[in-house]
Chimera marker file (.cmm) of the C-alpha trace (Angstrom):
<marker_set name="trace">
<marker id="1" x="0.076" y="0.109" z="0.013" r="1" g="1" b="0" radius="0.5"/>
<marker id="2" x="1.430" y="3.403" z="-1.010" r="1" g="1" b="0" radius="0.5"/>
<marker id="3" x="1.615" y="6.246" z="1.321" r="1" g="1" b="0" radius="0.5"/>
<marker id="4" x="-0.996" y="8.965" z="0.653" r="1" g="1" b="0" radius="0.5"/>
<marker id="5" x="0.125" y="12.144" z="-0.842" r="1" g="1" b="0" radius="0.5"/>
<marker id="6" x="-1.056" y="14.295" z="1.961" r="1" g="1" b="0" radius="0.5"/>
<marker id="7" x="1.200" y="16.896" z="3.701" r="1" g="1" b="0" radius="0.5"/>
<marker id="8" x="2.680" y="15.915" z="7.048" r="1" g="1" b="0" radius="0.5"/>
<marker id="9" x="1.928" y="18.535" z="9.784" r="1" g="1" b="0" radius="0.5"/>
<marker id="10" x="4.870" y="20.664" z="10.950" r="1" g="1" b="0" radius="0.5"/>
<marker id="11" x="3.906" y="19.992" z="14.522" r="1" g="1" b="0" radius="0.5"/>
<marker id="12" x="2.418" y="16.803" z="16.161" r="1" g="1" b="0" radius="0.5"/>
<marker id="13" x="-1.271" y="16.547" z="16.645" r="1" g="1" b="0" radius="0.5"/>
<marker id="14" x="-2.259" y="16.023" z="20.157" r="1" g="1" b="0" radius="0.5"/>
<marker id="15" x="-5.919" y="16.038" z="21.560" r="1" g="1" b="0" radius="0.5"/>
<marker id="16" x="-5.552" y="16.158" z="25.288" r="1" g="1" b="0" radius="0.5"/>
<marker id="17" x="-9.268" y="16.959" z="25.828" r="1" g="1" b="0" radius="0.5"/>
<marker id="18" x="-10.408" y="13.535" z="24.469" r="1" g="1" b="0" radius="0.5"/>
<marker id="19" x="-7.206" y="11.491" z="24.750" r="1" g="1" b="0" radius="0.5"/>
<marker id="20" x="-5.324" y="12.857" z="27.709" r="1" g="1" b="0" radius="0.5"/>
<marker id="21" x="-2.592" y="10.275" z="27.681" r="1" g="1" b="0" radius="0.5"/>
<marker id="22" x="-2.036" y="10.300" z="23.912" r="1" g="1" b="0" radius="0.5"/>
<marker id="23" x="-3.354" y="8.238" z="21.125" r="1" g="1" b="0" radius="0.5"/>
<marker id="24" x="-1.101" y="5.318" z="21.647" r="1" g="1" b="0" radius="0.5"/>
<marker id="25" x="-1.940" y="4.948" z="25.410" r="1" g="1" b="0" radius="0.5"/>
<marker id="26" x="-5.704" y="5.447" z="24.908" r="1" g="1" b="0" radius="0.5"/>
<marker id="27" x="-6.142" y="1.740" z="23.925" r="1" g="1" b="0" radius="0.5"/>
<marker id="28" x="-8.403" y="2.853" z="20.989" r="1" g="1" b="0" radius="0.5"/>
<marker id="29" x="-5.893" y="3.061" z="18.333" r="1" g="1" b="0" radius="0.5"/>
<marker id="30" x="-3.068" y="0.709" z="16.890" r="1" g="1" b="0" radius="0.5"/>
<marker id="31" x="0.416" y="2.041" z="16.983" r="1" g="1" b="0" radius="0.5"/>
<marker id="32" x="0.238" y="2.667" z="13.248" r="1" g="1" b="0" radius="0.5"/>
<marker id="33" x="-3.164" y="4.676" z="13.453" r="1" g="1" b="0" radius="0.5"/>
<marker id="34" x="-1.683" y="6.617" z="16.425" r="1" g="1" b="0" radius="0.5"/>
<marker id="35" x="1.484" y="7.477" z="14.527" r="1" g="1" b="0" radius="0.5"/>
<marker id="36" x="-0.609" y="8.551" z="11.378" r="1" g="1" b="0" radius="0.5"/>
<marker id="37" x="-2.814" y="10.876" z="13.529" r="1" g="1" b="0" radius="0.5"/>
<marker id="38" x="0.166" y="12.484" z="15.302" r="1" g="1" b="0" radius="0.5"/>
<marker id="39" x="1.854" y="13.125" z="11.920" r="1" g="1" b="0" radius="0.5"/>
<marker id="40" x="-1.083" y="14.157" z="9.799" r="1" g="1" b="0" radius="0.5"/>
<marker id="41" x="-3.703" y="15.209" z="12.292" r="1" g="1" b="0" radius="0.5"/>
<marker id="42" x="-3.180" y="19.126" z="12.317" r="1" g="1" b="0" radius="0.5"/>
<marker id="43" x="-3.400" y="19.251" z="8.561" r="1" g="1" b="0" radius="0.5"/>
<marker id="44" x="-6.456" y="16.952" z="8.431" r="1" g="1" b="0" radius="0.5"/>
<marker id="45" x="-8.077" y="19.353" z="11.008" r="1" g="1" b="0" radius="0.5"/>
<marker id="46" x="-7.118" y="22.426" z="8.831" r="1" g="1" b="0" radius="0.5"/>
<marker id="47" x="-8.595" y="20.691" z="5.781" r="1" g="1" b="0" radius="0.5"/>
<marker id="48" x="-11.772" y="19.871" z="7.631" r="1" g="1" b="0" radius="0.5"/>
<marker id="49" x="-12.098" y="23.492" z="8.892" r="1" g="1" b="0" radius="0.5"/>
<marker id="50" x="-11.220" y="25.103" z="5.524" r="1" g="1" b="0" radius="0.5"/>
<marker id="51" x="-8.138" y="26.754" z="6.828" r="1" g="1" b="0" radius="0.5"/>
<marker id="52" x="-5.881" y="24.750" z="4.466" r="1" g="1" b="0" radius="0.5"/>
<marker id="53" x="-6.645" y="24.232" z="0.746" r="1" g="1" b="0" radius="0.5"/>
<marker id="54" x="-5.996" y="20.940" z="-0.832" r="1" g="1" b="0" radius="0.5"/>
<marker id="55" x="-3.166" y="20.745" z="-3.313" r="1" g="1" b="0" radius="0.5"/>
<marker id="56" x="-2.895" y="16.979" z="-4.306" r="1" g="1" b="0" radius="0.5"/>
<marker id="57" x="-5.358" y="14.504" z="-5.543" r="1" g="1" b="0" radius="0.5"/>
<marker id="58" x="-5.132" y="12.641" z="-2.218" r="1" g="1" b="0" radius="0.5"/>
<marker id="59" x="-5.863" y="15.879" z="-0.235" r="1" g="1" b="0" radius="0.5"/>
<marker id="60" x="-8.891" y="16.620" z="-2.695" r="1" g="1" b="0" radius="0.5"/>
<marker id="61" x="-10.030" y="12.960" z="-2.080" r="1" g="1" b="0" radius="0.5"/>
<marker id="62" x="-9.777" y="13.530" z="1.771" r="1" g="1" b="0" radius="0.5"/>
<marker id="63" x="-12.049" y="16.662" z="1.469" r="1" g="1" b="0" radius="0.5"/>
<marker id="64" x="-14.507" y="14.534" z="-0.581" r="1" g="1" b="0" radius="0.5"/>
<marker id="65" x="-14.262" y="11.851" z="2.227" r="1" g="1" b="0" radius="0.5"/>
<marker id="66" x="-15.093" y="14.280" z="5.066" r="1" g="1" b="0" radius="0.5"/>
<marker id="67" x="-17.862" y="15.814" z="3.115" r="1" g="1" b="0" radius="0.5"/>
<marker id="68" x="-19.441" y="12.236" z="2.801" r="1" g="1" b="0" radius="0.5"/>
<marker id="69" x="-19.046" y="12.096" z="-0.933" r="1" g="1" b="0" radius="0.5"/>
<marker id="70" x="-16.867" y="9.094" z="-0.975" r="1" g="1" b="0" radius="0.5"/>
<marker id="71" x="-15.699" y="6.257" z="1.388" r="1" g="1" b="0" radius="0.5"/>
<marker id="72" x="-12.339" y="6.151" z="3.248" r="1" g="1" b="0" radius="0.5"/>
<marker id="73" x="-9.696" y="4.519" z="1.017" r="1" g="1" b="0" radius="0.5"/>
<marker id="74" x="-6.324" y="4.899" z="2.503" r="1" g="1" b="0" radius="0.5"/>
<marker id="75" x="-4.854" y="4.431" z="6.157" r="1" g="1" b="0" radius="0.5"/>
<marker id="76" x="-4.972" y="8.169" z="7.010" r="1" g="1" b="0" radius="0.5"/>
<marker id="77" x="-8.599" y="8.424" z="6.182" r="1" g="1" b="0" radius="0.5"/>
<marker id="78" x="-9.558" y="5.355" z="8.004" r="1" g="1" b="0" radius="0.5"/>
<marker id="79" x="-7.555" y="6.561" z="11.097" r="1" g="1" b="0" radius="0.5"/>
<marker id="80" x="-9.295" y="10.030" z="10.811" r="1" g="1" b="0" radius="0.5"/>
<marker id="81" x="-12.706" y="8.322" z="10.560" r="1" g="1" b="0" radius="0.5"/>
<marker id="82" x="-12.057" y="6.426" z="13.733" r="1" g="1" b="0" radius="0.5"/>
<marker id="83" x="-10.679" y="9.376" z="15.580" r="1" g="1" b="0" radius="0.5"/>
<marker id="84" x="-13.677" y="11.530" z="14.487" r="1" g="1" b="0" radius="0.5"/>
<marker id="85" x="-16.101" y="8.666" z="15.772" r="1" g="1" b="0" radius="0.5"/>
<marker id="86" x="-14.311" y="8.384" z="19.116" r="1" g="1" b="0" radius="0.5"/>
<marker id="87" x="-13.750" y="12.067" z="19.884" r="1" g="1" b="0" radius="0.5"/>
<marker id="88" x="-16.928" y="13.528" z="18.591" r="1" g="1" b="0" radius="0.5"/>
<marker id="89" x="-19.278" y="10.546" z="18.756" r="1" g="1" b="0" radius="0.5"/>
<marker id="90" x="-21.717" y="9.710" z="21.499" r="1" g="1" b="0" radius="0.5"/>
<marker id="91" x="-20.147" y="8.361" z="24.662" r="1" g="1" b="0" radius="0.5"/>
<marker id="92" x="-21.644" y="5.033" z="25.944" r="1" g="1" b="0" radius="0.5"/>
<marker id="93" x="-21.809" y="4.496" z="29.697" r="1" g="1" b="0" radius="0.5"/>
<marker id="94" x="-22.292" y="0.900" z="31.174" r="1" g="1" b="0" radius="0.5"/>
<marker id="95" x="-22.957" y="0.287" z="34.802" r="1" g="1" b="0" radius="0.5"/>
<marker id="96" x="-23.684" y="-2.778" z="37.004" r="1" g="1" b="0" radius="0.5"/>
<marker id="97" x="-26.040" y="-0.834" z="39.063" r="1" g="1" b="0" radius="0.5"/>
<marker id="98" x="-29.799" y="-1.454" z="38.808" r="1" g="1" b="0" radius="0.5"/>
<marker id="99" x="-31.850" y="1.186" z="37.306" r="1" g="1" b="0" radius="0.5"/>
<marker id="100" x="-34.333" y="0.811" z="40.112" r="1" g="1" b="0" radius="0.5"/>
<marker id="101" x="-33.850" y="3.677" z="42.493" r="1" g="1" b="0" radius="0.5"/>
<marker id="102" x="-35.212" y="1.719" z="45.568" r="1" g="1" b="0" radius="0.5"/>
<marker id="103" x="-35.185" y="-1.762" z="45.510" r="1" g="1" b="0" radius="0.5"/>
<marker id="104" x="-38.084" y="-2.139" z="48.043" r="1" g="1" b="0" radius="0.5"/>
<marker id="105" x="-40.488" y="-0.551" z="45.519" r="1" g="1" b="0" radius="0.5"/>
<marker id="106" x="-40.113" y="-3.638" z="43.388" r="1" g="1" b="0" radius="0.5"/>
<marker id="107" x="-39.479" y="-6.462" z="45.706" r="1" g="1" b="0" radius="0.5"/>
<marker id="108" x="-41.796" y="-7.219" z="48.531" r="1" g="1" b="0" radius="0.5"/>
<marker id="109" x="-39.183" y="-9.443" z="50.258" r="1" g="1" b="0" radius="0.5"/>
<marker id="110" x="-36.402" y="-6.676" z="50.382" r="1" g="1" b="0" radius="0.5"/>
<marker id="111" x="-35.992" y="-4.767" z="53.598" r="1" g="1" b="0" radius="0.5"/>
<marker id="112" x="-33.574" y="-1.985" z="54.381" r="1" g="1" b="0" radius="0.5"/>
<marker id="113" x="-33.657" y="-3.047" z="58.035" r="1" g="1" b="0" radius="0.5"/>
<marker id="114" x="-30.517" y="-4.779" z="59.460" r="1" g="1" b="0" radius="0.5"/>
<marker id="115" x="-30.802" y="-8.644" z="59.704" r="1" g="1" b="0" radius="0.5"/>
<marker id="116" x="-31.249" y="-10.133" z="63.116" r="1" g="1" b="0" radius="0.5"/>
<marker id="117" x="-28.560" y="-12.636" z="63.736" r="1" g="1" b="0" radius="0.5"/>
<marker id="118" x="-29.632" y="-15.259" z="66.225" r="1" g="1" b="0" radius="0.5"/>
<link id1="1" id2="2" r="1" g="1" b="0" radius="0.2"/>
<link id1="2" id2="3" r="1" g="1" b="0" radius="0.2"/>
<link id1="3" id2="4" r="1" g="1" b="0" radius="0.2"/>
<link id1="4" id2="5" r="1" g="1" b="0" radius="0.2"/>
<link id1="5" id2="6" r="1" g="1" b="0" radius="0.2"/>
<link id1="6" id2="7" r="1" g="1" b="0" radius="0.2"/>
<link id1="7" id2="8" r="1" g="1" b="0" radius="0.2"/>
<link id1="8" id2="9" r="1" g="1" b="0" radius="0.2"/>
<link id1="9" id2="10" r="1" g="1" b="0" radius="0.2"/>
<link id1="10" id2="11" r="1" g="1" b="0" radius="0.2"/>
<link id1="11" id2="12" r="1" g="1" b="0" radius="0.2"/>
<link id1="12" id2="13" r="1" g="1" b="0" radius="0.2"/>
<link id1="13" id2="14" r="1" g="1" b="0" radius="0.2"/>
<link id1="14" id2="15" r="1" g="1" b="0" radius="0.2"/>
<link id1="15" id2="16" r="1" g="1" b="0" radius="0.2"/>
<link id1="16" id2="17" r="1" g="1" b="0" radius="0.2"/>
<link id1="17" id2="18" r="1" g="1" b="0" radius="0.2"/>
<link id1="18" id2="19" r="1" g="1" b="0" radius="0.2"/>
<link id1="19" id2="20" r="1" g="1" b="0" radius="0.2"/>
<link id1="20" id2="21" r="1" g="1" b="0" radius="0.2"/>
<link id1="21" id2="22" r="1" g="1" b="0" radius="0.2"/>
<link id1="22" id2="23" r="1" g="1" b="0" radius="0.2"/>
<link id1="23" id2="24" r="1" g="1" b="0" radius="0.2"/>
<link id1="24" id2="25" r="1" g="1" b="0" radius="0.2"/>
<link id1="25" id2="26" r="1" g="1" b="0" radius="0.2"/>
<link id1="26" id2="27" r="1" g="1" b="0" radius="0.2"/>
<link id1="27" id2="28" r="1" g="1" b="0" radius="0.2"/>
<link id1="28" id2="29" r="1" g="1" b="0" radius="0.2"/>
<link id1="29" id2="30" r="1" g="1" b="0" radius="0.2"/>
<link id1="30" id2="31" r="1" g="1" b="0" radius="0.2"/>
<link id1="31" id2="32" r="1" g="1" b="0" radius="0.2"/>
<link id1="32" id2="33" r="1" g="1" b="0" radius="0.2"/>
<link id1="33" id2="34" r="1" g="1" b="0" radius="0.2"/>
<link id1="34" id2="35" r="1" g="1" b="0" radius="0.2"/>
<link id1="35" id2="36" r="1" g="1" b="0" radius="0.2"/>
<link id1="36" id2="37" r="1" g="1" b="0" radius="0.2"/>
<link id1="37" id2="38" r="1" g="1" b="0" radius="0.2"/>
<link id1="38" id2="39" r="1" g="1" b="0" radius="0.2"/>
<link id1="39" id2="40" r="1" g="1" b="0" radius="0.2"/>
<link id1="40" id2="41" r="1" g="1" b="0" radius="0.2"/>
<link id1="41" id2="42" r="1" g="1" b="0" radius="0.2"/>
<link id1="42" id2="43" r="1" g="1" b="0" radius="0.2"/>
<link id1="43" id2="44" r="1" g="1" b="0" radius="0.2"/>
<link id1="44" id2="45" r="1" g="1" b="0" radius="0.2"/>
<link id1="45" id2="46" r="1" g="1" b="0" radius="0.2"/>
<link id1="46" id2="47" r="1" g="1" b="0" radius="0.2"/>
<link id1="47" id2="48" r="1" g="1" b="0" radius="0.2"/>
<link id1="48" id2="49" r="1" g="1" b="0" radius="0.2"/>
<link id1="49" id2="50" r="1" g="1" b="0" radius="0.2"/>
<link id1="50" id2="51" r="1" g="1" b="0" radius="0.2"/>
<link id1="51" id2="52" r="1" g="1" b="0" radius="0.2"/>
<link id1="52" id2="53" r="1" g="1" b="0" radius="0.2"/>
<link id1="53" id2="54" r="1" g="1" b="0" radius="0.2"/>
<link id1="54" id2="55" r="1" g="1" b="0" radius="0.2"/>
<link id1="55" id2="56" r="1" g="1" b="0" radius="0.2"/>
<link id1="56" id2="57" r="1" g="1" b="0" radius="0.2"/>
<link id1="57" id2="58" r="1" g="1" b="0" radius="0.2"/>
<link id1="58" id2="59" r="1" g="1" b="0" radius="0.2"/>
<link id1="59" id2="60" r="1" g="1" b="0" radius="0.2"/>
<link id1="60" id2="61" r="1" g="1" b="0" radius="0.2"/>
<link id1="61" id2="62" r="1" g="1" b="0" radius="0.2"/>
<link id1="62" id2="63" r="1" g="1" b="0" radius="0.2"/>
<link id1="63" id2="64" r="1" g="1" b="0" radius="0.2"/>
<link id1="64" id2="65" r="1" g="1" b="0" radius="0.2"/>
<link id1="65" id2="66" r="1" g="1" b="0" radius="0.2"/>
<link id1="66" id2="67" r="1" g="1" b="0" radius="0.2"/>
<link id1="67" id2="68" r="1" g="1" b="0" radius="0.2"/>
<link id1="68" id2="69" r="1" g="1" b="0" radius="0.2"/>
<link id1="69" id2="70" r="1" g="1" b="0" radius="0.2"/>
<link id1="70" id2="71" r="1" g="1" b="0" radius="0.2"/>
<link id1="71" id2="72" r="1" g="1" b="0" radius="0.2"/>
<link id1="72" id2="73" r="1" g="1" b="0" radius="0.2"/>
<link id1="73" id2="74" r="1" g="1" b="0" radius="0.2"/>
<link id1="74" id2="75" r="1" g="1" b="0" radius="0.2"/>
<link id1="75" id2="76" r="1" g="1" b="0" radius="0.2"/>
<link id1="76" id2="77" r="1" g="1" b="0" radius="0.2"/>
<link id1="77" id2="78" r="1" g="1" b="0" radius="0.2"/>
<link id1="78" id2="79" r="1" g="1" b="0" radius="0.2"/>
<link id1="79" id2="80" r="1" g="1" b="0" radius="0.2"/>
<link id1="80" id2="81" r="1" g="1" b="0" radius="0.2"/>
<link id1="81" id2="82" r="1" g="1" b="0" radius="0.2"/>
<link id1="82" id2="83" r="1" g="1" b="0" radius="0.2"/>
<link id1="83" id2="84" r="1" g="1" b="0" radius="0.2"/>
<link id1="84" id2="85" r="1" g="1" b="0" radius="0.2"/>
<link id1="85" id2="86" r="1" g="1" b="0" radius="0.2"/>
<link id1="86" id2="87" r="1" g="1" b="0" radius="0.2"/>
<link id1="87" id2="88" r="1" g="1" b="0" radius="0.2"/>
<link id1="88" id2="89" r="1" g="1" b="0" radius="0.2"/>
<link id1="89" id2="90" r="1" g="1" b="0" radius="0.2"/>
<link id1="90" id2="91" r="1" g="1" b="0" radius="0.2"/>
<link id1="91" id2="92" r="1" g="1" b="0" radius="0.2"/>
<link id1="92" id2="93" r="1" g="1" b="0" radius="0.2"/>
<link id1="93" id2="94" r="1" g="1" b="0" radius="0.2"/>
<link id1="94" id2="95" r="1" g="1" b="0" radius="0.2"/>
<link id1="95" id2="96" r="1" g="1" b="0" radius="0.2"/>
<link id1="96" id2="97" r="1" g="1" b="0" radius="0.2"/>
<link id1="97" id2="98" r="1" g="1" b="0" radius="0.2"/>
<link id1="98" id2="99" r="1" g="1" b="0" radius="0.2"/>
<link id1="99" id2="100" r="1" g="1" b="0" radius="0.2"/>
<link id1="100" id2="101" r="1" g="1" b="0" radius="0.2"/>
<link id1="101" id2="102" r="1" g="1" b="0" radius="0.2"/>
<link id1="102" id2="103" r="1" g="1" b="0" radius="0.2"/>
<link id1="103" id2="104" r="1" g="1" b="0" radius="0.2"/>
<link id1="104" id2="105" r="1" g="1" b="0" radius="0.2"/>
<link id1="105" id2="106" r="1" g="1" b="0" radius="0.2"/>
<link id1="106" id2="107" r="1" g="1" b="0" radius="0.2"/>
<link id1="107" id2="108" r="1" g="1" b="0" radius="0.2"/>
<link id1="108" id2="109" r="1" g="1" b="0" radius="0.2"/>
<link id1="109" id2="110" r="1" g="1" b="0" radius="0.2"/>
<link id1="110" id2="111" r="1" g="1" b="0" radius="0.2"/>
<link id1="111" id2="112" r="1" g="1" b="0" radius="0.2"/>
<link id1="112" id2="113" r="1" g="1" b="0" radius="0.2"/>
<link id1="113" id2="114" r="1" g="1" b="0" radius="0.2"/>
<link id1="114" id2="115" r="1" g="1" b="0" radius="0.2"/>
<link id1="115" id2="116" r="1" g="1" b="0" radius="0.2"/>
<link id1="116" id2="117" r="1" g="1" b="0" radius="0.2"/>
<link id1="117" id2="118" r="1" g="1" b="0" radius="0.2"/>
</marker_set>
């Protein structure tokens, strides 16, 4: 697979708000994906916001991808797609706690009183 012809950012891309320990230590990205995000992320964000104009065909394809006109075809686009989904998507929260606020309302045998030990 050839490397995409997208300009590498002058400074590394870091998103401390969503990934405070970095992309590598988040557990969400592979090493390759985290390296791609770190290298290309600032420019990809600039393309997305319109601050940077595309110069190459791969950069134009990236703009088409973020506008939803085409699917992700290279590793940079796939890593960016994953980043956007994780950073801007809805967060799911799972718990083992019952949704019932008071168990005594749902179970006749349940009592909040201390058990008498004989």
